[in-house]
C-alpha positions as CSV (number, residue, x, y, z in Angstrom):
1,M,-7.8,-1.8,32.5
2,S,-6.9,0.0,29.3
3,D,-9.2,2.4,27.7
4,H,-10.9,1.0,24.7
5,R,-10.6,4.3,22.8
6,E,-6.9,4.2,23.4
7,E,-6.5,0.5,22.3
8,G,-8.6,1.0,19.2
9,Q,-9.6,-1.8,17.0
10,A,-8.0,-4.3,14.6
11,P,-7.6,-3.1,10.9
12,G,-11.0,-2.8,9.2
13,L,-12.3,-3.4,5.7
14,S,-15.1,-1.6,3.9
15,V,-16.2,-2.2,0.3
16,D,-17.9,0.3,-2.0
17,G,-18.4,-1.2,-5.5
18,P,-15.0,-1.8,-7.0
19,V,-13.1,0.0,-4.2
20,A,-12.1,-1.6,-0.9
21,T,-10.7,0.4,1.9
22,L,-8.4,-1.1,4.5
23,T,-8.1,1.1,7.6
24,L,-5.7,1.0,10.5
25,R,-7.8,1.7,13.6
26,R,-5.6,2.3,16.6
27,P,-5.0,6.2,16.6
28,G,-4.6,6.3,20.3
29,R,-1.6,3.9,19.9
30,L,-0.4,5.7,16.9
31,N,-1.6,2.9,14.8
32,R,1.1,0.6,15.9
33,L,0.7,-2.9,14.5
34,S,0.6,-5.9,16.9
35,A,0.8,-9.5,15.9
36,P,-3.0,-9.9,16.0
37,D,-3.4,-6.8,13.7
38,L,-0.9,-8.4,11.2
39,V,-2.8,-11.7,11.1
40,E,-6.0,-9.8,10.5
41,L,-4.4,-7.8,7.7
42,Q,-3.5,-11.1,6.1
43,R,-7.0,-12.4,6.5
44,L,-8.5,-9.2,4.9
45,C,-6.1,-9.4,2.0
46,A,-7.3,-12.9,1.3
47,T,-10.9,-11.7,1.6
48,I,-10.3,-9.0,-1.0
49,D,-8.5,-11.3,-3.4
50,A,-11.4,-13.6,-3.3
51,Q,-13.8,-11.0,-4.6
52,P,-12.9,-10.4,-8.3
53,D,-15.2,-7.4,-8.5
54,I,-12.8,-5.4,-6.2
55,R,-10.3,-3.5,-8.5
56,V,-8.8,-1.0,-6.1
57,V,-7.7,-1.2,-2.4
58,V,-7.1,2.0,-0.5
59,L,-4.8,1.7,2.6
60,T,-5.4,4.4,5.1
61,A,-5.6,5.1,8.8
62,E,-7.7,6.7,11.5
63,V,-5.8,9.8,12.9
64,E,-8.5,11.6,14.8
65,G,-7.7,12.8,18.2
66,Q,-3.9,12.5,17.7
67,A,-1.9,15.6,18.7
68,R,0.1,15.2,15.4
69,A,-1.4,12.9,12.7
70,V,0.5,9.5,12.5
71,F,-0.6,7.0,9.8
72,S,1.4,4.3,11.7
73,A,4.4,4.1,14.0
74,G,5.1,0.6,12.7
75,Y,5.4,-2.7,14.5
76,D,4.6,-2.7,18.2
77,V,8.1,-3.6,19.3
78,A,6.8,-4.9,22.6
79,G,5.8,-7.9,20.5
80,F,9.5,-8.8,20.1
81,D,9.8,-9.8,23.7
82,G,6.9,-12.4,23.7
83,D,7.7,-16.1,23.9
84,D,5.5,-16.6,20.8
85,H,7.1,-13.9,18.8
86,D,7.2,-14.8,15.1
87,P,10.2,-12.9,13.5
88,R,8.8,-13.3,9.9
89,L,5.1,-12.3,10.6
90,F,5.6,-8.6,9.7
91,E,7.6,-9.6,6.5
92,R,5.0,-12.0,5.4
93,T,2.2,-9.5,6.1
94,V,3.8,-6.9,3.9
95,D,4.6,-9.4,1.1
96,T,1.0,-10.5,1.2
97,L,-0.2,-7.1,0.8
98,A,2.3,-6.4,-2.1
99,A,1.1,-9.5,-3.9
100,M,-2.5,-8.7,-3.8
101,R,-4.4,-8.8,-7.2
102,P,-6.0,-5.2,-7.2
103,V,-4.2,-2.0,-7.4
104,L,-3.2,-0.7,-4.0
105,I,-3.2,3.0,-3.1
106,A,-1.6,4.3,0.1
107,G,-3.6,7.2,1.5
108,L,-0.9,8.7,3.7
109,N,-2.9,11.0,5.9
110,G,-0.3,11.0,8.7
111,S,3.4,10.5,9.4
112,V,4.9,7.0,9.0
113,Y,7.6,5.3,10.8
114,G,9.6,2.0,10.8
115,G,7.9,-1.0,9.4
116,A,4.8,1.0,8.3
117,T,7.0,2.7,5.7
118,D,7.3,-0.7,4.0
119,L,3.5,-1.1,4.1
120,V,3.4,2.1,2.2
121,L,6.1,1.0,-0.3
122,A,4.1,-2.2,-0.8
123,C,1.4,-0.2,-2.4
124,D,1.4,0.6,-6.2
125,L,0.5,4.3,-5.9
126,R,0.9,6.7,-2.9
127,L,-0.9,9.9,-2.2
128,G,0.2,12.1,0.8
129,Q,-0.6,15.2,2.8
130,P,1.9,18.1,3.2
131,G,3.9,18.4,6.4
132,L,4.1,14.7,7.2
133,S,7.3,12.8,8.3
134,W,8.9,9.5,7.3
135,R,11.6,7.7,9.2
136,M,13.2,4.2,9.1
137,P,14.9,3.8,12.4
138,A,15.9,0.1,12.0
139,C,19.6,0.6,12.6
140,A,19.0,3.0,15.4
141,L,17.2,0.0,17.1
142,G,19.8,-2.5,16.2
143,L,17.7,-4.1,13.6
144,H,18.8,-5.6,10.2
145,Y,15.8,-5.2,8.0
146,Y,14.3,-8.2,6.0
147,P,15.3,-8.7,2.3
148,S,12.0,-7.9,0.7
149,G,11.7,-4.6,2.6
150,L,15.2,-3.6,1.5
151,R,14.3,-4.5,-2.0
152,R,11.3,-2.3,-1.9
153,Y,13.4,0.6,-0.6
154,L,15.9,0.2,-3.3
155,Q,13.2,0.1,-6.0
156,A,11.4,3.1,-4.6
157,F,14.3,5.4,-3.5
158,G,17.2,4.1,-5.5
159,P,20.5,2.9,-3.8
160,E,21.9,6.2,-2.6
161,R,18.7,7.4,-0.9
162,A,17.9,4.0,0.5
163,R,21.4,4.1,2.1
164,Q,20.6,7.6,3.4
165,L,17.4,6.5,5.1
166,F,18.7,3.3,6.6
167,L,22.3,4.3,7.6
168,T,21.4,7.7,9.1
169,A,17.8,7.1,10.3
170,D,17.1,10.5,8.9
171,T,13.6,11.9,9.0
172,V,12.4,13.2,5.7
173,S,9.2,15.2,4.9
174,S,6.3,14.3,2.6
175,E,7.5,17.3,0.4
176,Q,10.9,15.5,0.0
177,L,9.1,12.2,-0.8
178,H,7.1,13.9,-3.4
179,A,10.2,15.5,-5.0
180,W,11.8,12.0,-5.0
181,G,8.7,10.5,-6.8
182,V,7.9,8.2,-3.8
183,L,4.6,10.1,-3.3
184,M,2.8,10.8,-6.6
185,A,1.0,13.8,-5.2
186,L,0.3,15.8,-2.2
187,A,-3.2,16.8,-1.2
188,K,-4.2,19.3,1.6
189,P,-6.4,18.0,4.4
190,A,-9.3,20.0,3.0
191,D,-9.1,18.4,-0.3
192,W,-8.0,15.0,1.0
193,P,-11.2,12.8,0.8
194,E,-12.0,14.1,-2.6
195,R,-8.5,13.6,-4.1
196,L,-8.1,10.1,-2.6
197,S,-11.6,9.0,-3.9
198,A,-11.0,10.5,-7.3
199,L,-7.7,8.6,-7.7
200,A,-9.3,5.3,-6.5
201,Q,-12.3,5.9,-9.0
202,Q,-9.8,6.7,-11.8
203,V,-8.0,3.5,-11.3
204,A,-11.3,1.5,-11.0
205,T,-12.4,2.6,-14.5
206,L,-9.4,0.9,-16.1
207,A,-9.7,-2.4,-17.8
208,P,-9.1,-4.8,-14.8
209,L,-7.4,-7.7,-16.8
210,A,-4.8,-5.4,-18.3
211,T,-4.4,-3.4,-15.1
212,Q,-3.9,-6.2,-12.7
213,G,-1.7,-8.2,-15.3
214,T,0.4,-5.1,-15.8
215,K,0.8,-4.6,-12.1
216,A,2.1,-8.2,-11.7
217,S,4.4,-7.9,-14.7
218,L,5.9,-4.5,-13.4
219,S,6.5,-6.1,-10.0
220,E,8.2,-9.1,-11.3
221,L,10.3,-7.1,-13.7
222,A,11.4,-4.7,-10.9
223,A,12.3,-7.6,-8.6
224,G,14.3,-9.4,-11.4
225,Q,11.8,-12.3,-11.2
226,A,10.0,-12.0,-14.5
227,D,9.3,-15.1,-16.6
228,M,9.0,-13.8,-20.3
229,T,6.6,-16.6,-21.2
230,V,4.3,-15.5,-18.4
231,L,4.4,-11.9,-19.4
232,R,3.7,-12.8,-23.1
233,A,0.8,-15.0,-22.0
234,R,-0.6,-11.9,-20.1
235,E,-0.1,-9.8,-23.2
236,A,-1.8,-12.3,-25.4
237,A,-4.7,-12.7,-23.1
238,C,-5.3,-8.9,-22.9
239,A,-5.1,-8.6,-26.7
240,A,-7.8,-11.4,-27.1
241,S,-10.0,-10.1,-24.4
242,E,-13.5,-8.7,-24.5
243,D,-12.3,-5.7,-22.6
244,F,-9.8,-4.9,-25.4
245,R,-12.6,-5.1,-27.9
246,E,-14.8,-2.8,-25.7
247,G,-11.9,-0.4,-25.2
248,R,-11.5,0.0,-29.0
249,Q,-15.2,0.3,-29.6
250,A,-15.7,2.8,-26.8
251,M,-12.8,5.0,-28.2
252,A,-14.4,4.8,-31.7
253,E,-17.8,5.8,-30.3
254,H,-16.4,8.6,-28.1
255,R,-17.9,7.1,-24.9
256,P,-16.6,5.7,-21.6
257,P,-15.7,2.0,-21.7
258,V,-17.5,-0.5,-19.6
259,F,-15.0,-3.2,-18.7
260,K,-15.9,-6.6,-17.3
261,G,-12.6,-8.2,-16.7
262,R,-12.7,-10.8,-19.3
């Protein structure tokens, strides 16, 4: 019988006002993701999207008790050998995460490997800690990566660095990721909770209609899938919104705005 502490738990969701936190909770297994974990992540994403008051989602992991902090070692490859293996489940899960309405922040508090790197790239903003590692070993395992994951790598790293990471299976540091702009900042462990919380609260204070519309438009433009009619409609909706009026009034009155998402 396996030790419950080693097996851990399925991904968890907590909500504090406008900020939701998705947590990977199998530190004893290096937060590898099994098929049930992926199904649960999709369910939690739907739960979040159904709550309009949630404006920010933080994706992080439990790393306590690990000899070296690992955010996630990716997909549990043992799942590939099962008779009921769904080869598109991981891809659909990451695509679901990327398509969520709120702004996603990756709180990279451990090293990240394999498919978990794409979970991180599916987030809009990424904060990391010094001394962490990143590796994409797909070609070292004999695996051709799925198209949307390749696209996210190209968008985040550019073609030359994406080729380097896939075609050499190189390990790179969080310092290098920061220098490349993949991580927006690095925060030491002692400062980590405050820095991650401050970033989430900063995003949560922005006008949600404009922020969420801009997130969607940026993603569509980056993927070459933008419909200018849709983008113009988002622009017009924000220009006519109560939030834009509140933002202008708050600026004139030198006070913080109170946005309502309409």
